[in-house]
C-alpha positions as CSV (number, residue, x, y, z in Angstrom):
1,M,111.0,87.0,127.0
2,R,107.3,87.5,126.5
3,A,105.8,90.6,124.9
4,R,105.3,93.7,127.1
5,A,102.4,93.2,129.5
6,G,99.7,95.7,129.7
7,S,98.2,98.2,132.1
8,A,94.5,98.1,132.9
9,L,91.9,99.3,135.3
10,A,93.1,97.6,138.4
11,A,89.9,96.5,140.0
12,A,86.4,98.0,140.3
13,L,84.4,96.6,143.3
14,L,80.7,97.5,143.5
15,A,78.8,96.7,146.7
16,G,75.4,95.0,146.2
17,C,76.1,93.6,142.7
18,G,75.9,89.9,141.8
19,G,78.7,87.9,140.2
20,A,80.0,84.5,139.1
21,S,83.2,82.5,138.6
22,S,84.4,82.8,142.2
23,S,85.0,80.6,145.1
24,T,85.1,81.9,148.7
25,V,86.6,80.6,151.9
26,P,84.4,82.3,154.5
27,A,85.8,83.7,157.7
28,R,84.3,83.4,161.2
29,L,82.9,86.9,161.8
30,P,81.8,88.3,165.2
31,A,78.1,88.3,166.0
32,G,76.3,91.3,164.5
33,A,78.8,91.7,161.6
34,K,77.0,91.9,158.3
35,Q,78.4,91.1,154.8
36,V,77.2,92.2,151.4
37,P,78.3,90.9,148.0
38,V,80.8,93.1,146.2
39,A,81.4,92.6,142.4
40,I,84.9,92.5,141.1
41,S,85.8,93.1,137.5
42,I,89.4,93.2,136.2
43,R,90.2,93.4,132.5
44,I,93.3,91.6,131.3
45,P,95.1,93.3,128.5
46,S,95.9,91.6,125.2
47,T,99.6,91.2,124.4
48,S,98.8,92.7,121.0
49,S,96.7,95.6,122.2
50,S,97.9,99.1,122.0
51,T,95.3,100.5,124.3
52,H,96.9,99.1,127.4
53,K,99.5,101.9,127.2
54,R,96.9,104.5,128.2
55,L,95.4,102.6,131.2
56,P,96.4,103.4,134.8
57,A,97.8,100.2,136.4
58,Y,99.8,97.1,135.8
59,I,98.0,93.8,135.0
60,S,100.0,91.0,133.5
61,A,98.7,89.4,130.4
62,A,99.3,86.0,132.0
63,T,96.7,86.6,134.8
64,Q,94.3,83.7,135.2
65,S,92.8,84.5,138.5
66,A,92.5,87.2,141.2
67,V,92.9,86.2,144.8
68,V,90.9,88.6,146.9
69,N,91.3,88.9,150.7
70,V,88.8,91.2,152.4
71,T,89.7,92.1,156.0
72,P,87.3,94.1,158.1
73,A,88.8,96.2,160.9
74,G,89.7,94.0,163.8
75,M,88.2,90.9,162.1
76,P,89.6,87.9,160.2
77,A,89.9,87.9,156.3
78,T,87.6,86.3,153.8
79,R,89.5,84.8,150.9
80,T,87.9,84.6,147.4
81,V,89.4,83.3,144.2
82,V,87.9,84.8,141.1
83,T,88.7,82.9,138.0
84,C,89.5,84.8,134.8
85,V,87.6,83.9,131.6
86,A,87.9,85.6,128.2
87,S,90.4,88.2,129.3
88,Q,88.3,89.2,132.3
89,C,88.2,88.4,136.0
90,V,84.5,88.8,137.0
91,G,83.0,87.5,140.2
92,T,81.8,88.5,143.7
93,V,83.5,88.8,147.0
94,P,81.8,89.2,150.4
95,A,82.7,92.4,152.2
96,T,81.6,93.5,155.7
97,I,79.7,96.7,156.2
98,G,82.2,99.2,157.5
99,V,85.9,99.7,156.9
100,D,87.5,96.9,155.0
101,T,90.9,96.3,153.5
102,F,90.9,94.8,150.1
103,A,94.1,92.9,149.1
104,I,94.2,91.5,145.6
105,A,96.9,89.2,144.2
106,L,96.9,88.4,140.4
107,D,97.8,84.7,139.9
108,D,98.9,82.8,136.8
109,K,96.7,79.7,137.6
110,P,92.9,79.6,137.5
111,D,92.6,78.3,141.0
112,G,94.9,80.9,142.6
113,T,97.6,78.4,143.4
114,G,100.2,79.6,140.9
115,K,102.7,82.5,141.0
116,T,101.8,86.0,142.0
117,L,102.2,88.4,139.1
118,A,101.1,91.6,140.8
119,A,99.4,92.7,144.0
120,G,97.6,95.7,145.3
121,Q,95.8,96.8,148.4
122,T,93.4,99.6,149.5
123,T,91.1,100.4,152.4
124,A,87.5,101.6,151.8
125,T,84.3,102.0,153.7
126,V,81.5,99.7,152.4
127,V,78.0,101.2,152.9
128,E,74.9,99.0,152.7
129,G,72.2,99.8,150.1
130,Q,74.3,101.9,147.8
131,P,77.0,101.3,145.1
132,N,80.6,101.5,146.4
133,A,83.5,102.0,144.0
134,V,86.9,100.9,145.1
135,S,90.0,101.1,142.9
136,V,93.2,99.1,143.5
137,T,96.5,100.0,141.8
138,F,98.7,96.9,141.3
139,N,102.4,96.7,141.9
140,G,104.2,94.2,139.7
141,V,105.9,91.3,141.6
142,I,109.5,91.0,140.2
143,A,110.6,87.5,139.3
144,S,113.6,88.4,137.0
145,L,115.6,91.3,135.8
146,Q,117.4,92.4,132.6
147,V,120.0,95.1,132.2
148,S,121.1,96.7,129.0
149,F,122.4,100.1,127.7
150,D,121.3,102.4,124.9
151,Q,125.0,102.8,124.0
152,P,126.9,99.7,125.4
153,N,130.2,100.5,123.6
154,P,131.0,104.2,123.9
155,P,134.3,105.1,122.2
156,V,137.3,105.7,124.4
157,N,138.4,109.3,124.9
158,T,134.9,110.6,124.2
159,P,132.8,111.5,127.2
160,A,129.3,110.2,127.0
161,T,126.1,109.9,128.9
162,V,124.7,106.3,128.7
163,T,121.2,105.4,129.6
164,L,120.8,102.3,131.7
165,L,117.8,100.2,130.7
166,V,116.5,97.9,133.5
167,K,113.6,95.7,132.8
168,A,111.7,93.9,135.6
169,L,109.7,90.9,134.5
170,D,106.9,89.0,136.3
171,A,106.9,85.2,136.8
172,D,105.6,84.6,133.3
173,G,108.2,86.8,131.5
174,Y,106.1,89.9,130.9
175,V,107.7,93.3,131.4
176,I,106.2,95.2,134.4
177,V,105.0,98.7,133.5
178,G,103.7,101.6,135.6
179,P,102.3,103.6,137.1
180,G,102.4,101.4,140.2
181,S,105.6,100.6,142.1
182,Y,107.5,97.3,142.1
183,D,106.8,95.0,145.0
184,N,110.4,95.7,146.1
185,P,113.0,98.3,145.0
186,I,115.7,97.4,142.6
187,A,119.2,98.1,143.8
188,L,122.0,99.1,141.4
189,T,125.8,98.7,141.8
190,N,128.8,99.5,139.6
191,T,132.0,97.5,139.7
192,D,134.1,100.3,138.1
193,A,136.4,101.6,140.8
194,T,138.5,103.8,138.5
195,G,136.0,106.7,138.5
196,A,135.6,106.5,134.7
197,T,131.9,105.8,135.2
198,S,129.3,106.9,137.7
199,L,125.7,106.0,138.2
200,S,123.0,108.7,138.6
201,A,120.9,106.5,140.9
202,T,121.5,103.4,143.0
203,A,117.9,102.3,143.2
204,I,114.7,102.0,141.1
205,A,111.4,101.9,143.0
206,A,108.9,102.0,140.2
207,P,108.8,101.3,136.4
208,G,107.8,104.9,135.9
209,D,111.0,106.2,137.5
210,P,113.3,108.1,135.1
211,P,115.9,105.6,133.8
212,P,119.3,106.0,135.5
213,T,122.2,107.2,133.5
214,I,125.9,106.5,133.5
215,A,128.3,109.4,133.2
216,Y,131.4,108.1,131.3
217,N,134.4,110.4,131.2
218,G,136.1,108.7,128.3
219,A,138.9,107.0,130.2
220,W,140.1,103.4,129.6
221,I,138.7,101.3,132.4
222,G,141.1,98.3,132.2
223,G,141.1,95.7,135.0
224,E,139.9,92.2,134.5
225,T,137.1,93.0,132.1
226,A,137.9,96.5,130.8
227,S,134.3,97.4,131.5
228,A,131.9,98.8,134.0
229,I,129.6,96.0,135.2
230,I,126.3,97.2,136.4
231,T,124.4,94.8,138.6
232,A,120.7,95.0,139.4
233,N,119.3,92.9,142.3
234,I,116.4,92.8,144.8
235,P,118.0,93.0,148.3
236,A,114.6,92.3,149.9
237,N,114.1,89.2,147.8
238,P,117.3,87.2,147.3
239,A,115.4,84.5,145.4
240,V,115.3,86.9,142.4
241,N,118.6,86.3,140.5
242,S,120.7,89.4,139.9
243,A,121.2,90.7,136.4
244,K,124.3,92.2,135.0
245,G,125.2,94.4,132.0
246,E,128.6,95.4,130.8
247,L,129.4,98.9,129.6
248,V,132.5,98.2,127.5
249,P,134.3,101.2,126.0
250,T,135.7,100.5,122.5
251,P,139.4,101.3,121.9
252,Q,139.8,103.7,119.0
253,V,142.5,103.7,116.4
254,V,144.5,106.5,114.9
255,D,145.3,105.3,111.4
256,F,148.0,106.7,109.1
257,R,147.6,105.5,105.5
258,I,150.7,104.8,103.5
259,P,150.5,106.7,100.2
260,T,152.5,104.0,98.3
261,N,150.3,101.4,96.8
262,Y,151.0,97.8,97.6
263,S,153.2,98.6,100.6
264,H,151.2,96.1,102.7
265,P,153.4,96.4,105.9
266,P,153.8,93.0,107.5
267,D,156.0,94.0,110.4
268,I,156.8,97.0,112.7
269,T,159.2,97.7,115.5
270,S,159.8,100.5,118.0
271,G,162.9,102.3,116.7
272,P,165.9,103.4,118.7
273,D,165.2,107.0,117.6
274,G,161.7,107.2,119.2
275,A,159.9,106.5,115.9
276,L,158.3,103.5,114.4
277,W,160.1,101.5,111.7
278,F,158.4,99.0,109.4
279,T,158.8,97.0,106.3
280,E,156.8,97.7,103.2
281,G,156.6,94.2,101.9
282,P,156.2,94.1,98.1
283,A,156.9,97.8,97.7
284,G,160.6,97.2,98.6
285,M,160.9,100.0,101.1
286,V,161.5,100.5,104.8
287,G,159.3,103.1,106.4
288,R,159.8,105.4,109.3
289,M,156.9,107.1,111.1
290,T,157.0,109.6,113.9
291,L,154.5,109.4,116.7
292,A,152.7,112.3,115.0
293,G,152.4,110.3,111.8
294,V,155.1,111.9,109.7
295,L,156.3,109.4,107.2
296,S,159.7,108.8,105.6
297,Q,160.5,106.0,103.2
298,F,163.8,104.4,102.2
299,P,164.3,102.1,99.1
300,A,165.4,98.6,99.9
301,P,164.6,96.5,96.9
302,G,163.3,93.0,97.7
303,A,160.4,91.3,99.4
304,L,160.8,92.8,102.9
305,W,159.3,91.2,106.0
306,A,160.7,90.9,109.6
307,I,162.1,94.0,111.3
308,A,163.8,94.7,114.7
309,S,165.8,97.4,116.4
310,G,169.5,96.5,117.1
311,A,171.6,97.4,120.2
312,D,173.8,99.6,118.1
313,G,171.1,102.2,117.2
314,N,170.4,100.7,113.7
315,V,167.4,98.8,112.5
316,Y,167.6,95.3,110.9
317,F,165.2,93.5,108.6
318,S,164.8,90.5,106.4
319,D,164.4,90.1,102.7
320,I,162.5,86.9,101.9
321,G,162.7,87.2,98.1
322,M,162.7,83.8,96.4
323,L,166.2,82.3,96.5
324,D,167.7,85.7,97.2
325,E,167.1,86.2,100.9
326,A,169.1,88.7,102.9
327,F,169.7,90.0,106.3
328,E,169.8,93.8,106.1
329,Q,170.8,96.8,108.2
330,I,169.4,100.4,107.8
331,T,170.8,103.4,109.6
332,R,168.8,106.3,110.9
333,A,169.8,108.1,107.8
334,G,168.3,105.4,105.6
335,I,171.6,103.8,104.4
336,V,171.0,100.1,103.7
337,T,173.7,97.4,104.1
338,R,172.7,94.0,102.6
339,T,174.1,90.6,103.6
340,S,172.8,87.8,101.3
341,I,171.9,84.4,102.6
342,K,173.0,81.9,100.0
343,T,172.1,78.2,100.3
344,P,171.6,76.6,96.9
345,N,168.0,75.8,96.0
346,Q,166.6,76.7,99.4
347,M,164.4,79.6,100.5
348,H,165.0,81.3,103.8
349,P,161.7,82.9,104.9
350,M,162.3,84.8,108.1
351,Y,158.9,86.1,109.3
352,S,160.0,87.5,112.7
353,M,163.2,88.9,114.2
354,V,164.2,90.0,117.7
355,L,167.2,91.5,119.5
356,G,168.6,88.9,121.8
357,P,170.2,89.4,125.3
358,D,173.6,88.9,123.6
359,H,173.0,92.0,121.5
360,N,172.7,89.9,118.3
361,L,169.6,89.5,116.1
362,W,167.7,86.2,116.2
363,A,165.3,85.0,113.6
364,P,163.6,81.7,112.8
365,D,164.4,80.4,109.3
366,A,161.1,78.6,108.5
367,N,162.4,76.6,105.5
368,G,165.9,76.0,106.7
369,N,164.5,74.6,110.0
370,V,167.0,76.5,112.0
371,I,167.1,79.4,114.4
372,A,169.5,81.9,113.0
373,Q,171.7,84.3,115.0
374,F,173.1,87.3,113.2
375,T,175.8,89.7,114.4
376,P,175.2,93.3,113.5
377,S,177.8,92.8,110.7
378,G,175.7,90.0,109.2
379,V,177.6,87.0,110.4
380,E,175.2,84.1,110.7
381,T,175.2,81.1,113.0
382,A,172.4,78.6,112.4
383,F,171.1,76.2,115.1
384,P,169.1,73.3,113.8
385,I,165.7,72.7,115.3
386,P,165.3,69.0,116.4
387,T,161.8,68.6,115.0
388,Q,161.8,68.2,111.2
389,N,159.5,70.6,109.3
390,A,159.0,72.7,112.4
391,F,158.4,75.7,110.2
392,A,159.3,78.1,113.0
393,Q,157.6,81.5,112.9
394,G,157.5,83.8,115.9
395,I,160.4,84.6,118.3
396,V,160.8,86.7,121.4
397,A,163.5,87.4,124.0
398,G,162.1,85.7,127.1
399,P,162.3,86.9,130.7
400,D,164.8,84.1,131.5
401,G,167.6,85.2,129.3
402,A,166.7,82.8,126.5
403,L,164.9,83.1,123.2
404,W,161.4,81.5,122.8
405,F,160.0,80.6,119.4
406,T,156.9,79.0,117.9
407,E,156.9,75.9,115.7
408,Y,153.9,76.2,113.4
409,G,154.6,72.9,111.6
410,G,155.7,71.0,114.7
411,G,152.9,72.2,117.1
412,K,155.5,73.1,119.7
413,I,157.0,76.0,121.6
414,G,160.8,76.1,121.5
415,R,163.4,77.7,123.8
416,I,166.9,78.4,122.7
417,T,169.8,79.7,124.8
418,T,172.3,82.2,123.4
419,A,174.7,79.2,123.2
420,G,172.2,77.5,120.9
421,I,170.8,74.8,123.2
422,I,167.2,74.1,122.1
423,T,164.4,72.6,124.2
424,E,160.9,71.9,122.8
425,Y,157.5,71.8,124.5
426,P,154.6,70.2,122.6
427,V,151.3,72.1,122.7
428,T,148.3,69.8,123.3
429,P,145.2,71.0,121.4
430,L,142.1,71.9,123.4
431,P,139.2,69.4,123.3
432,G,137.5,69.5,120.0
433,Q,140.6,70.7,118.2
434,T,142.9,68.3,116.3
435,V,146.1,70.3,115.7
436,S,148.1,73.0,117.3
437,K,149.8,75.6,115.1
438,P,151.6,78.3,117.2
439,L,152.4,81.6,115.5
440,G,153.0,84.9,117.3
441,I,154.6,85.0,120.8
442,T,155.1,87.7,123.3
443,N,156.2,88.3,126.9
444,G,153.3,88.4,129.4
445,P,153.0,90.6,132.4
446,D,153.1,87.5,134.6
447,G,156.6,86.3,133.7
448,A,155.2,83.7,131.2
449,L,155.1,83.7,127.4
450,W,151.8,84.1,125.6
451,F,151.2,82.9,122.1
452,I,148.6,82.5,119.3
453,D,147.6,79.0,118.5
454,Y,146.3,79.4,115.0
455,G,145.4,75.8,114.5
456,G,143.8,75.3,117.9
457,F,141.7,78.5,117.8
458,A,143.2,79.4,121.1
459,I,145.5,81.8,123.0
460,G,148.2,79.9,124.8
461,R,150.4,80.5,127.9
462,I,153.7,78.8,128.6
463,T,155.8,79.3,131.8
464,T,159.6,79.4,131.6
465,A,159.4,75.9,133.1
466,G,157.4,74.7,130.1
467,A,153.9,74.3,131.6
468,I,151.3,75.2,128.9
469,T,147.7,76.4,129.3
470,E,145.4,77.2,126.4
471,F,142.3,79.4,126.4
472,P,139.7,79.0,123.6
473,N,139.3,81.9,121.3
474,I,135.8,83.3,122.0
475,F,135.5,84.9,118.6
476,P,134.6,82.6,115.7
477,G,137.8,83.1,113.7
478,H,141.5,82.6,113.7
479,A,143.8,85.0,115.6
480,N,146.2,86.8,113.3
481,G,149.7,85.4,112.8
482,M,152.2,87.6,114.7
483,S,149.7,90.1,116.3
484,I,150.1,89.5,120.0
485,V,151.5,91.9,122.6
486,T,151.1,92.9,126.3
487,G,149.2,96.2,126.5
488,P,149.8,99.2,128.8
489,D,147.0,98.0,131.1
490,G,148.6,94.6,131.8
491,A,146.4,92.5,129.5
492,I,147.4,90.7,126.4
493,Y,146.1,92.0,123.1
494,F,145.8,90.1,119.8
495,G,144.2,90.6,116.4
496,I,141.4,88.4,115.0
497,G,140.6,88.2,111.4
498,Y,139.4,91.6,110.0
499,A,138.4,94.5,112.3
500,V,138.5,92.7,115.6
501,L,140.9,93.2,118.6
502,G,141.1,90.5,121.2
503,R,142.0,91.0,124.9
504,I,142.8,88.4,127.5
505,T,143.9,88.9,131.1
506,T,146.4,86.7,132.9
507,K,143.4,85.0,134.6
508,G,142.0,84.0,131.2
509,T,139.2,86.5,130.9
510,M,138.8,87.1,127.2
511,Q,136.8,89.7,125.3
512,T,136.8,91.2,121.8
513,F,136.3,94.7,120.4
514,K,135.1,95.4,116.9
515,I,136.9,98.4,115.4
516,P,134.2,100.3,113.4
517,S,136.6,102.0,111.0
518,F,138.3,98.7,110.3
519,V,135.0,97.2,109.4
520,Q,134.6,99.8,106.6
521,T,138.1,99.3,105.2
522,G,138.5,95.6,105.7
523,S,141.6,96.2,107.8
524,E,143.3,93.9,110.2
525,F,146.0,93.9,112.9
526,S,148.9,92.2,111.1
527,K,151.4,93.0,113.9
528,L,151.1,94.6,117.3
529,I,154.0,96.2,119.3
530,I,154.5,98.6,122.1
531,G,155.6,101.9,120.7
532,P,158.1,104.4,122.1
533,D,155.2,106.3,123.7
534,G,153.9,103.2,125.6
535,N,150.9,102.7,123.4
536,I,150.1,99.7,121.2
537,W,151.0,100.4,117.5
538,Y,150.1,98.2,114.6
539,A,151.0,97.3,111.1
540,D,147.9,96.8,108.9
541,A,149.0,94.9,105.8
542,N,145.5,94.6,104.4
543,G,144.6,98.3,104.9
544,N,148.1,99.6,103.8
545,S,148.5,101.6,107.0
546,I,150.3,102.1,110.3
547,G,148.5,103.2,113.4
548,K,148.1,103.1,117.1
549,I,145.3,101.9,119.4
550,V,144.1,104.6,121.8
551,F,143.1,103.5,125.3
């Protein structure tokens, strides 16, 4: 975009004065009609000048000629091209004694064959033998549009008035300013049908019009883009491309810091008691938090990781301590029962756990290369994964009555029935990527499974028939391990690096939201779940907190 174009004295025409730098195409005038020369002088503003802001009409800094058509009443027009030299258009045009219409178009080529930048017209009476002053106010000719906002990302749940900034540019990229009008009005439309946003005006006729505003009531917009898309176009001139701007409300977080140092909660689950339960990693505790943020902590020595609610009203979790792994149960009262997993000289890291349709707990054993089934009493059955070194990570109970899991090391998505029959589906990396490394997985709102492909910088989708589609991550960073979940608005949400929340719809529309408070603390979404209240809750291992995302 070029610098802002100036305003200048539109045109001063003085009858009876001489001139130069002009070429005229004479018209055939009736007998008795008499013409006199009229001087034209137009000053072109400098792009670096500040004085143009005080002058009365729009003249583009790209102007190289003025095309003047003088039309006497009832007579044909005389066309004159006045070439501009040294920031001035100075020349003469013939005008007929009497009432004439002066139509002037400012052109971006010296011979008047270029693009029209602005145009103005006025009618005046030309009298012989005396000076005649005629002023023309130019209206900028719109060639392109730009749309932006003074506050493009208002926080959710906070009503706001957002100013809509619409720029109209001429054919050479200069912003059209007032006080003239545009050659055609600009129409404005809003895609938001939820009522969360409303425009104060639907048209802009002139650059001097007050900028429209958008009243935002603070509600989450949702839909395909979670935004209000404002479109500006010129209905009278479809050749001008429409311009769009997105008003995207930013989800807010309610963050509850854990007072215990080094808790670093890696996993969280929606408890059977209407609270949130989570593991406190190296702190060796299980935490319970009410929806209001009231915290309880229960000692469970070890290196705690995965956690899930059971069908019996208790909560289950894994201890992945080196060579002393365990499957553990905790009651609502905080009583812990531990079942050690003993395989000589082998670690059993279980980074995720889920309640299966058979009322047992299921967990991938990354180093054991098995999918483990645990009864509530701790009896384990291990089902070997066909791919060696699969390093299975995430697991979810699918919509088809089976369990679906990710193979970080094998680059596959696995499916296991409650009888232990495993089927594997290779994930083909997107073009430009060399390896697929699936991590977190969740049920989508469309009956498919959605997963994070950490190695392929993508979000993936797999149907229950095994058809896989991947969507490239639009943010320049890896999606976080297990942090993927379907949100209350029917879109899939996932964490990306520090301070960024990703969103993708079932059609593949992806966007990201930077969480301002997370930027300050270096926090991240380690795990995302749907809480008992229907909101998305998160564990933040880096920020040592539990919280919810407010839509």
